[in-house]
N, C-alpha and C positions, 0 to 999 in steps of 0.2 A: 760848909756843911751841905749846902745845896747840891754841889757836885757829888758828894758822897751819897746823898739821898737819891739822886738821879741814877747813880751807878748801882745802888742797892735795888732800886726798882727795876732797872734793866736786868740785873742778875736774877731777881725773882721771876720776872717775865720770861726770861730765857729758860729757866728751870721749868716753869709751868708749861711753856710751849713744848719743850722737849718731852716732858712727862705726858702731855696730851698725845704726842706722836707715839710715845711708848705704849700707851693704853690702847690706842686705836690701830697701831701698826704692828711691827715685828715684836716677837716675844722678847721680854726683857729678862734679866737675871744673868745667866752664865756668860762668861766671856767679857771682854772689855775691862776697863780699869775700875777699881773699887770706888764707890761713891764718896767715901771720906776724902780720898785724894782729889777727886773731881771738884768737890765743894771747896776744899782748901785752895785749889788752883784758881777757880773762878773767883773766890773771895780775894785772892791776891790781885787778880786782874782788875776787879772793881774797886779795890782799896778799902773794902768793908770787912770788918772783923765779924765773923759769925760765931756766936758762942751760945751755949745752952740750948734752949728751945728753938731758936732760929736755926742753929746748925743742924739740930736733929730734924727739923722740918725740911730743910733743904736736902739732907741726905735721903729722907723718905721720898721726896719728889724725884730725886735722881734715880732711885731704885726702880722707878716705873719706866724709865727711859731705856730704849734699846742700847745694846753695847756699842753700836756704831755712833750713836749720838753722844754717849759718854766719852768715847775716844775723841770725838770731834771737840767736845768741850775742853778736854784735857790738853789738846793741841792749840786751842785758841790763845792768841796773844793780845787781843783787845776785845772790849765789850762788843764792838760791832761784829766780830767774828762769831760770837755766840749765836746770833740770829740764823746763820747758815747751818748751824748744828741741828736745827729743828727739821731740816730736810733729809737728815741722815737716817 
C-alpha cells in the first residue's frame, strides 16, 4: 500500500505541476489528447485506480494543462517521466 500511496502522490503532484504550467503558460484546451485518456494512462503507470471524484478532479486539473504537456503525459512510461512533462 505504501508504494501505491507514493505513486498516487507522484501522480497528483505531476498533474498539479502540469496544471500550474498550463495556467501560467501556453493556452490550454484545443489540440492534444483528451484528458480522460491522459488520466487513465497515468493511472495505469502509477498503478492507482481513480474513480468517482478523484478521477473527475484529475481530469479537471488535466484540462488546465497545455496540449504539449498532455501529450507528454500520454507518452510517459514511468512515474519519473511525468516530471519532465511540466516543462512542456
